[in-house]
N, C-alpha and C positions, 0 to 999 in steps of 0.2 A: 504493500500500500504506500509506503514512504517514497518509493521510486516514482510512483504515479504522481504524487504531489510534487516531486522534484521536476518532472517533465512539464506538468501544468504550470508550475511556477516559472520555469525557464521560458515557456511559451508566452506567458503573460509579460514577463520582462522584455522579451523580444518585441512584442507588440507595443509595449510602453516606450521603447526606443524608436520604433519605426513610425508609428501613427503620427507623431508631431511633424514628421517631414512632409506630410501631405497638406500642411497649411498653405493656403493660397498666397498669403502676403508676408514677406519679410521673416522667413523662418528663423534666420539668425538672431533677429531682435527678440522674437518670441521665446526662443530657447534660452537666450542669455538672461532675459528678465525672469523666466521660470526658475533659473538657478538661484536668483536672489530670493524669490518667494520660497523655494525649497529650503534654503538655509533657515529662514524664519520659522517655517512650519516644523522643521526638525527640532529646533530649540523648544518650540511650544509643546511638541510631542513629549520630549524628554521631561519637561517641567510638569505637564499635566498627568501623564501616564506612568512615568518612571520616577517621579518626585525628585528629579535632579534640577536644582535651582540654577539658572544661568548666572554666571558671574559677570563682572563688569566688562571683561574682554569679549564674552559671548554677546552681550548687548551691544558693545561697540562694533563688533564685526557684523552683526545683523543690521545695525543702523547704516553702516557703510554700504552693505549690499542693497538695502532699501533705497538709499540715495542713487545707487547705480540703476536700479529698476526705474526710478522716476526719471532719470536722465535719458535712459533708453526709450521709454515710452512717451514722455511728455514734452521734451525739448523740441523746438521746431527744427525741421530739416532744411537743408539748402534747396533752392529751386533747381529746376532742370538745367538752367543756363549757368548756374554757379558751380565753380570747380570744388571738388573735395580737397581736404587738406592733404590727401595722399596722392593726388594726381599732379602731374608735372606741368 
């Protein structure tokens, strides 16, 4: 029975990694922002279910990742005619 659960778990993990790639717009931004949210959710999970209280560095790291999510999602982008900072 445990090997069946392992196979099912592996398949779910495979889907978990593949399904986000089917997003229609800006997958790279969605995935990067998801990483920031995942950090916060992992800390909340540990605090609520495992009774591990986040320390100040956990909170600082989560805040930094949340700022990254805000920058990725909400800061305005350059227009089509404007060059990127990476272009020559």
